[in-house]
N, C-alpha and C positions, 0 to 999 in steps of 0.2 A: 305097542300101544301108544308110546310117546310119539312115534312117527305119525301115526294116524291122527293124534291130537293136533300136532303141528299142521298137518295137511288140511284138516278141517278149519283150523284157525286162519291159515293163509288163504284158503278158498273164500272165506267170509270177509276177509280184510278189504278187498277192492270194493265190494258192494257197501260195506260199512263206511269206507272212506267217501264214497259218492254220496251216501245219505248224510254224512256229517257236513260235507260241502253244501249240499242242498239245504240243510237245516240252517247253516250259518247265513246263507244268502236270504232265506226266508225271514229270519229273525233280525237281519241287519237293519240298522236305522237309516242306512244310506239309500239313495235313489237307485233302484235296481233296473231302471228302464234302459240303461246303456246309452249309447249316443247314435244308434241307427235311427236318424230322424230326418225329416225334410228330404232334400235332394238325394242324400246318401241312401235312404231307404228306397226311393224310386229307382235309382240306378241299380241297386242291388236286386230289386225285384225284376227289373228288366234283364239283368244278367242271368238270373235264374230261369226266366221264361225262355230266353234265347238258348241257354244251355240245354234245357229239356227238349226244345224244338230240334236242336242239332242232334241230340241223342236219338230222338224218334226217326229223324232222317237217316242217320247212320244205321240204326237197327233195321230199317226197311231196305236200304240199298247195300249195306256191307255187313250182313249178320255174322259172317265168320271172321271179319277183320275189325270188329267193333273197337277193341282197345287201341289198335294201331291207328284207326281213323280218329279217335279221340285225341291221341297224342299229336297227330298231324294238325288237327284244328287248333289245339292249344298252342302248338309251336308256331303256327302261322300268326296267330293273334299276338303272341309275345314278341315275335320277330318284328312285327310292325310297331308294337309299343316301344320296344327298345331302340328302334331306328335301324334302317337298312345298313348304312355305312358303319354305324357303331358296332353292330353285330358282326359284320364282315371283318372289322378291325380286330375284334376280340378273337374270332376264329383264326385269323392270320397270326396273331401274336402267340396264341396257345399252340398252334401248329409249329411255329418257329421254336418255341421253348422245348417242345417234345423232340424236335429234330436236333436241336443243339444238345440236349441231354443224350440222345443216341450217339451223336458224334463224339461226345466226351467219353461215353462208355467204350466206344470203339477205340479211341485214342489210349485209354487206360487199360483196355482189354479186360473190362469187368463184365461178367455175365452177358456177354454179347449175344449168346444164343437165346436169351430171354428179353424180349423188347420191353415188357413192363412199362407201358407208356406213361402211366401216372407218375412213377418214380422218375422216369426220364424227363417228364414235363417239369417236375419240381426242381430237378437239378438244373435244367436250362433256365427256368425262371429265376433261380437264385443267382446264377451267373449274370444274367441281365440286370437284376436289381443291384447287384454289387457294382457293375459297370456304371449304370446310370446314376446310382446314389453317390458314387465317388465323383461323378462329373456334374452333379446337380447345379453347382454354382459356376460352371464353366459354360461359355456361350457356344454350345455345340448341339443344342436340342432343336433340330430342324426336322420337319416332316419328311423330306426327301432322304435325309440321313437315316432316320428310323426305318423307312421302307427298305433301304439298301441293307442295313444291318440285320433286320428280321428276315430278309429274303435269302441271305447267304446260307444259313443252315438248311433251309428247305431245298435250295438248289443243290447243295452238297449231298443231301440224302437222296434226292432224285437221281443223282449221277452214280449212286452206289447200288449195284444190283443186290448185294447181300443185305443191305439195310432195307431196301424196298421189299425183298422177300419176307423179311421179318415183320415189317409193317403190314403186309398183306395177310400174313398168318394171324397176327394179333387182331387186325380189323375183323377178319372172319370169325374169330373166337368171340370177340366182343359183340358183334352183330347177332351171333347165335345165342348168346346169353340174353341180350335185349329181346330177341324174338321169343325166347322161352318165357320171359317175364310178361310178355304181351299176349300170351295165349288166352283164349276166351274164358278160361276159368276165373271166377270171382268178378263177374261183370259189374255187379252193383257196387262192390267195394272199390273197384277200379274207377268207375264213374265218379263216385264220391271223392276219391283221391284227386282226380283231374279237376273236378269242380272246385275243391278247396285250394289246390295248388295254383290254378290259374287265377283265382280271386286274390290270393296272397301275392303272387308274382306280379299282378297288375299294379301293385303299389309302386313299382318302378316308374309308373307314369307320373307320379307326383313331381312337380318342379322342385328344384333344390332351393328351399326357402328356410332351412334350419340355420340357426345362428352360427354354429361352429363351421359349417361348410362355407358360409359367406364371409367369415372372418379369417379362415386359415386354408381349408382344404382346396377350394377352387383357385387359390392363388398360384399353385404350381402350374396348372394349365394356362391360366391367364398370362403369367410371366414367360412361359415357354413360347406362347404365341407372339408376345410383344417384343421380348428381348433375347429369347433362346436360352435363358438361364433363370434360376430361381434365387432371389436375393434373400438370404437368411438375415433378418434384421430384428433382433429381439427388442431393440429400443422402440420399434414401431408396433410389432405384434409379439407378445411374450411367448406364444406357443410356436412361433416359426422355427425355433431351435429344437423343438421336440421331435421324436421320430415321426417321419412322414412317409413311410414306405407305401402305404395304401394310396395316399394322395399322389405320390409319384407315379404309381401304376395308372391311376385315373388320368393324370396329366398326359402321360404317354399315349394312352388309348384315345383320349380326346383330341390330342394333336394329330394323330394318324387319321382319325375319322373327320376332323374338321368341325366337330360338334361335341356337346357334353355327352360323354360315354358312361355316365353314372348308371343309367338303367341297364345297359348291356353288361357292364362289369358286375353289378349286383346280381343280375340274372345268372351269369356264369358262376359266381360264388355259391348261389343258392342251389343250382343244379349239381355242382360238385359236392356240396354238403349233403344233399339227399343221396347222391351216389355213395358217399362214405358211410352214411347211416345204413343204407341198404346192405352194404358190404358187411358191416358189423352185425346186422340182424341175421345174416346168413349163418352166423355162429350158433344161433339158437334153433332148436328143432321145432319150428313153427311153420305153418303153411303160408302161402302167398297172401291169402285174404287177411290173416292176422298181422302180417308184416305191413300191409296197406293200412290197417286200422291204426297201427303204431305211428307210421309216418304221417298219416292224416292228422292224428292227435298232435304231433310235433308242429305241423304246419299251422295249426290253429293258435299256437302260442302268440299272444299279442306282440310280444317283444320282437318276434320275427318280422312281422309287418313293418314295425318301426325300423328294423335294421336294414330292410331293402329300400327304404326311402332315401337315406342319406349316405354319407361317406365316412361314418364312424367305423371303428375297427371291430365292432362286435361280431358281425357276420364273418369277417376274415379270420378272427381268432377262433371262432367256433369251427370253421373249416380246418384250420391248422391243428386244433386239438383232436378233432374227429379223424382227420386224415392221418395224423401222426400215430394215433392209437391203432388204426387199421393196419398201417404199415409195420408198426412194431409187433403186432400179433403175427403178421406174415413173416417177419424176421425171426421171431422165436420158433415158428413152425418150420420154416425152411430158410436157412441163413444164406443171404446173398449180400455181397459187398455193396451193390448198387442200392439195395433197399436200406441198408444201414446208413449210407451217405444221405439218402433221401430223408430218412427220419431226422438226422442231425440238421439238415437244411430246413426242414419244416420248423423245428425249434428255433433256428436262426431267423427265419422269416417272421415268426411270431414275435420274437424279442425285438426285432428291428422295427416293429410297428407300434409297440406299446410296452411300457415298463412292467405292468403287472404280468405280462406273459413270461417273465423270468422263471416262474414256476413251471410253465409248460415246457420251456426250453430245457430246464434242469431235469425234469422227470424224463423227457424223451432221451436226453443224453445218457442218463443213468440206465435207462432201459436198453439202449444200444450196447453199453458196456456189459450189462447182464447177459444179453443175448449172445454177445461175442464170447464171453467166458463160458456160458452154458454149452455152446456148440463147439467149443475148442477150435473155432475157426482160425484164430490168429496163428496156430501152430504150423499151418501150411503156407503162410504168407512168405513170399520171396522178398528180397531186399527192394526190388522195384515196386512191389505192391505196397510195402510199408511207406516208401517215399510218396506214392500216389495218395495213400490214405492220409498221411500227414498234410499233404498239400490241400486235400479236400477239407480237412479239419480247419486249416488256416483260412480257407475261403469262407467256411461257415462262421468262424469267429469274426472275420472281417465284416460279413453281412450283419451279424448280430450287434456288433459293438461300434460300427462306423458312426451311426447317428449320435451315440453318446460321446465318442471321441471328438467328433465335430462340435458338439455342444460345449464340451470342455474347452476346446481351442478358441471358440468365439466368446463364451460367457464366463468361463472359469468354473462352471458347474456342469458335470456330465449328465445330470438328470434334470437340467433346468426346465422349468422354474421350481421343481419340487426340491424339498430338503435344502432350501437356500439359507436356512439358519446355520447349516453346517458349512456350506461352500461360500456363502456371502458374496454372490455375484453382484456386481454393480448395476445390473440390468433389472433387478427385482428387489423387493423388500427382503430384509434379512429375517424371514420367518419361514417356517415349514408350511407350505400351502396345503390347506385341507378344507374341503367344502363342508362346512358344519351342517348344511341342510340334510346331509345323508349320514350323519353320525348319530345313530339312535341307540347304540349299544348292542353287543352280540348276545342277545337273549332270546328265549323262546317267544316272547311277545313280539320282538322284532321279526323273527321268522314268520310268525302268523301275519304280521303287518305287511310283509312283502306281497301277500295275496289278497288280504281283506282291507288293507289301508294303503294301497299301492301308491297313491299320489303323495304320500309322505316319504316314499323311498325312491321316487323317480319323477321326472317332469311329466306326469300323467294328469288327465282330466277325469279319471274314474278310479274308484277304489278296488276294482276287481279285475285287474289286467296283468296279474303276475303269472298266469298259467296254472290253472287249478290242479293239473296232473302232478305238479311238482310239490304240492302242499302235503298230500297224504300218500299218493300212489308211489312217489319216488322213495320216501323213507321205507315203505313196505317192501319195495323192490330191493333196497339196500339190504334189508334183513334177509331176503331170500338168497342173496349172494352167499351169506354165511350158512344158510340152511341147506341149499342145494349144491353149492360148490361147483357150479358150472365152469368148465374150462375157459380161462381168459376173462371171465366176468369180474374176477377180483382185480384185474389190471384196469378195467374200465372204472371200477369203483375207486381205485387208488388214484388214478389220474384226475377223476372228478373232484375228489376230496382235496387233493394237493393243490388244485387250483381254487376251489371254492372257500375252503376254511380260512386261509390267510386273508382273503378278501373280506369275508364276512366278519372276521374279528377286527379288521382295521376300518372298514367302511361298509355300511349297509346300503349300497347303491345297487338297485335291482338290475339296471342295464348291464353292469359289469359281470353279473352272474350268467349272462346269456351264453357265453362260450361253452359252458359245461352242460347246457341243457340238451344238446343232441345226444351226449353220452348217457345222460339220465333217461332220455327217452328210450334208448336201447335197453337199459337196465329194467325199465318198466315191462319190457317184453318177457322178463323172467316170470311174471305172474302167470303167463300161459303154461309154463312148465310145472307149476304147482299142481294143476289138474291135468297132467299130460294125457291121461287116457279117459278123461271125463269130457265128452263132447258137449254136453249141456252147459257145463261150467264155462267152457271156452267161448261158447256162443253168447252167454250172458256177460262174460267179461268184455267181449268185443262191443256188445251193446252199451256197456258202461263207459267204454272208451269213447264211443261215438257221442254219447250223451255229454261227456266232459268236453269233447270237441265243440259241441253246440253251445255249451255254457261259455267257453272261451270266446267263441265267435260272437256271441251276443254282446260281450263287453269289449271286444277288440278295438273299436274306434277310440275308446277312452285312453289308449296308451299314448296318443299324440294330439296336441292341440289343434292340428289342422285336419284331423281325420273325420271331422263332421262333414267333409266333402268326400264324395266317393271317388276312388281312383279312376273309374270308368268315365267320369266327366272330363278327365284330362286327355281323352282321345282327341278332343278338340283343341287345336293350337291356340285358338282365341281364348278358351277357358284357362289354359296354362298361362298365357300372358297376363290375363286379368288377375289370376291368383298371385303371380309374382308382383304385380303392381300394388296389390293390397297388402301382402304379407312381407315382401322384401323389396320395396321400391328402389333401394340403393343398387340392387343388382343390375337392373336395366339402365338406371341413371349413370352408373359407372361406364357401361358400354357406350352410351351416347357421349359421355365426356371423353372417352378414349378416341372417338372419331373426331372430336372437336380440336383436341390438342395432343400431340405426342408426349408421352411420359408426363402426364399431369400430376401436380401435387394438390391434394384435396384435404381440407380440414373437415372431418366428419362431425355430425351432430353429437352432442354429449351422450355417452353410453350407447352409441350406435356404431360399434366398431366393425362395420361390414364392408370392407374394401377389398375383399379377395378377388373381385372381378375388375378391379382397377389396374390398368397396366402400369401406372406410375407409382407415386409414393403416397400412401394414405397417412394421415396424422390423426391419432385417436385421443380424445379426451375421455378415456375410459380405463378400466382396470387393465385391459390387455395391452395398453401402450404406456408403460411406466416411464420410459425415457422422456417423452414429450409431456406427459401429464404433469411431471414435477414442475416443468417450466410454465405450463399453462395455468397452474394454480397460483402463479405469481402475478397474474394480470391484475391491474388496479384501475385502469381507465380504458375508454374506447381507443384513445390515441396510442396507448401502450400496446393494446391488442393489435391494432393495425400495424404498428412498427414490427411486432413479432412476426406477423404473417408475411410482411414484406421481406424480413430477414430470412425467413424459411422459403421464400419464393412460392408462396401458396397461390395457386391459380384459381381455385374454386373453394367456396365454403358451403357445406350442406346445412340446411335448416329444416327441421321437422315441424311442419305447420300444425300438426296435431299435438305437439308437446304441451303439457299443462303449464300454467303460469302460477308461480309461487314467489312471494316477495323475498324469501330467504335463499332462493336458488340464484345466487348472484352471478355465477359463471354463465348460466344460460341467459340471464337477463342482459349481461354485458354483450354477449354475442348478438342478441336481438337488437340492442341499441346500435351496435356497429353496423349491422346489415340495414337498419332503418336510416342510417346516416350516409354510409359509404357503399352500401351493397346494391348491386344491379342484378335482379333475377333474370336468368337466361334460359333455364330449362327446368321443367318440373315433371316428376313421375310419382303418381299417387300423392301422398302428403309431403314428399320431400322435394325441396327446391334447391337448385344449385345457383349460387351467387358468385359474381366476380366483385372484386373490391377496387373501387376507384381511388384516385389520389386525393380527390376533393369531394365534398358533399354533393350528393345527387340532387339536382333541382327538380322539384315536383310542381306540377300545375294544380292549383287548388280547384277542386270540383265543388265542394261546399264546406262551410265551416260554421259551427254554432258555438260561440262563446257564451251565449245566453239563449234562452228559449222564450222569446216574447209572445209567440203564437205557434200554433201547430198547423197552419194553413198548408204547408208543404208536405204534410205527412198524412198517410192513411192511418186512422186511429181505430184500434179495437180496445174496448175497456174504457177506463176513466183515469188516465194519467193526470197528475196535478202539476201545474206550473207554480213554482214558489220562488219569487225573486228572479234570479238569472239561471235557475236550474229547473229540472223537471223530475218529479218523483214517479217512478214506474213500479207498479205492483206485480204480483205473480200472474194476474189475469190480463195485464195490459201488454199490448203489442203495438209498436209504431213502425211504419215502413215508408220509405221514400224512394221513388223511382228515379233512376239516373241512367245516363247513356255513357258507356265506357268504350265505345267503338274506336275512339281516337287514341287510346292508351294501351300500353303493353303491360304495365305494372301499376300497383296501387300502394298507397300508404294510408293505413287506417289508424286513427288516433282517438283516444277517449279518456276522459277523466271522470271519475265517479267516487262516491263515498257510500258506505253501508252502515246500517245499524247493527248488523250481526256479522262477525267475521266468518261464519260458516256459509254465508250466501255467495252467489255468483252472478255476475253480469254476462250476458250473452252477446258476443261480437259476431255479427252475422251479415254476410253479403251473399245474395242469391244472384248468380251470373246469368240466369235465365236459360241455360242450356244443359241443365242437369248438374253442373259444377257448383259447389257451395263452399264459401269460407265460413267456418263455424268454430267458435272457441269459447269455452267457459273460462271467464276471468275471475279468479278467486278473490274474495274481499280480504282486506286487512285493515288495521286501524289507520285512520286518517284518509287522505285522498289517494286513490289508486290512479296512477298515470300509466297508460299502456299505449305503445306504438308498435306496429308490425307492418312489414313490407311483404307483398306477395305478387305472384304472377297472375295476370288476367288471362283466362283461357282464350285461345284463338277463336275468332268468330263471335265474340261476345258483343252484344248490342244493348238492348234494354235490360237493366239489372235493377236490383232493389236492395237497399240497406235497411236492416231491421233492428229495432231496439226492443229487447225483452230481458227478463231476468229469471233466474232460478233461485227464488228467495222466498222466505216466509214473511220477511219485513220489506217494505218498499226500499228501493235503491235510488239515490239522488244522482242524476247525471248532470255534470257541470259543463263539459265541453265534448263536442263530437265533430270530427272533421274527416274528410276523405280527399286525397289528392292522387293525381295520375301522372305517369311518365311515359 
C-alpha cells in the first residue's frame, strides 16, 4: 500500500511542478515577454520557416533516411558557422590526441585489445596539455611546430597494422551505434531535438565580445601569434596567473587554423557533452524518444547558450564532470587500467582549468580508488604495471597542479589572486577576493531566486533564465534516487551534490552551477521509471518536459546582454564586424595598432581593461591591473602624467569618446586634458580613439571662437534663446546650429564653457559630420562654470558639418564660450 502511495505521489509530482512554475510565472510582477524582439524574432521566425521547409524536402526525397538527412543538414550549417579551417584543426587535434593515447597504451601494454577511443583521447589530450602548459612562456609556439607535433602520433598509428585494425573495429562499432540511434523511429522528437540543437549551437556565431575574453582569454592566441609565447604578467592583468588550460587549448587551435577557433572548440565540447549525457541516459530503461526529450530539455537551458558564446570554463567543466562520471561507471562495471587513468586525467584537466573543480578532481580520484579496491584489480599488477601507474599519477598531478605551482613561483600565491589575505602577494591587495554581487546567502529564498530572480545571481537581463527544470523537477528526481535505488544513479547524485553544495554555500553564482546541470538532466530521466509500465503517464511526462523546454526557450535571450541579436544574423561577416565595433571596439583597434607598430605599449581607457588582442603590453587603469594602477593614482598634473607615459614608453593612449563627464572623476579628466594638449588622434574604431603623445602641445587652427554672443546671425535658430551680456541662455526647446567645413582637417578640438542653475542638468556637445557620424556627449552640470575641452578624430571624407548647441535641462543653461579648432 505504501509503495502504491509513493508511486501515485511521484507520478503527480512532475505535473504539479509544472503547474507551480506556470503559476509563479503568471503571478510574477516582472515582465514576462522575454527578449525575443525586433531582429532576433525575425531571424528566429526565418530559421523556423527554413527548418520546416528542409524537413518537408527531406520527407519527400529521403523518407527512410530522414534522421540521417537532418543530421547532415545541421552538420553542414554548423561546419560553415564554425569555420572550415577551424573545424579541420579541431578534427586534426582530436585525432592526434586519440592516436597519442593509443600509442601510450601500447607502450605501457594497458588494455591494448580495447581501443576505447574516448579514454585514449583524454590520455593524449592530457599529455599535450602538460607539454604545452609547461612551455607556455617559452618561445616555441609556432604553427609549423604544432603541425609536426600533432602529425607524429597519427603517422605512427598509420604505420602500425595492429592499431589500425583496432581503430577500424572501433569505428565500425561506433558507426553501428550511431546508425541505430538514427533509425526512423521517433521522427517528431528527433526533428525537435535537431531544431533546438542547431539553434543553440548557432550561438557559436556570436563574435567574442565578452569582457573576460577580451581581457584575458584571447591573449594566449594573440601572444602566440606575435611572439610565440605567453607572458604571465600579474602586474598588468591580475588573472593572467590563474589557470588558463582552456585558453591554452583555444590559443593552440586558433594558431593552427590561423583564425579564432572559439566556435569550433565550443561546438566540439558541446557535441562531446551531449555524447556523455546520451551514454549516461543509456543506464536508464527508457526509449529513444524519451531520451531525446531529456536531451532537448537540457539544450534549452539558457546557461548553455551563454556557455557556447565565450571562452569561460563552464562548458568544459560540465564535460569533464559528465565524462568523468560516465567513465567511472564503466570502471566500476568492468575495470580497465586505461579507464582508471582516463578518469584521473579528467579530474586533473578540470582542476587545471579552474579552482572550484577541486571537488570534481577529488571525487573522481576517490571513485577510482573505490573501483580499484572493489574489483581487487591491484592484486594482479606486476612491478612494471605499478611503475607505469605511478608515472601516470605523477602526470595527472603535474597537469592538475602546474598552474598553481607557476602562480606561486611568480606571485607568491598559488591561487592568485584568491585568498590573498593569507598569502599576501605584492601583486594584489591583501584581501580575500570575493564578488559580493553574488553573495546572497545559502537559503531556500536564494535557491528560488536562481530561477525567478536570475539577474540577481548572474549577469542576466531577465529574471527567468535559470532553467526551470532544475527548480522543481531536479529535486523530485533526487528523491526518486532514494525511492527507486536505480544502479549508479546514486553516484550521479553524489557527484552532483559534491560539486554544487560547496559552491552554493560559498557563492550563489548561477553560472558556476552549470557544470552539474548535465548530471541533473540525466537524473530527471528517473521520473520516467516511476511509471515504468504506464504508457499514458510517460507520454504526459514527455509533454511536460517539452512544455518546460518551451518556457526555457522563451526566456533564453535574457541570459546575456547581447542576445537581443539573433545568432543567425552573424552569418554575415559584415554584421559580425559591426557588432564588434559597437560592443568591443578595442578588439579591432588593437589589431590595427598591432599592424602599425611591433610590440606596442598602450594605456587603455579607465576601467576598460580589454587588451587581450594587443600583441604588445597593455597598461590598465582598472581593477585588473593592480601594479600600474597604484602608480597611476599618484598623477597630479598633465605634465606628470606625460612624464609617466614617456617613462613607460607608451606608444598609444586609448580614449573612450562616449565616457561620461563628471567633475569629481579627476583621473579621467586629467587624461582628457593631456590628450587635448599633447594628443594626436590617429585611428578610431567605434567610440574608442587611439592617440599618440607629442613632446610639445599640438597646434590647432581656429575654425570659430565665441567668447561672447553679440548676435546669432551665423546660427540657424530653433526656439527663442536669449542673449544676456556676453553669454547666451539656452532652454530645453532651443537648438542652435552652425554650418562648418572640416574637409581641410583630420582632427578637431571642441571647447565650451557654461554654467547651470541646477546641477542635475546637462549641456549637449554635438557635431554632426554630415556622413552619418556624430560627436555627441552629455556634459553634466556642477556648481560654478563648467569648462570642457575634448579632442577627436574627424571621419575620412567629411566636408559640410554642423555644430549644434542644445541642452537636456529643466532650467536654461548659460553658455559663455564656444570654440572649434582643427588640425
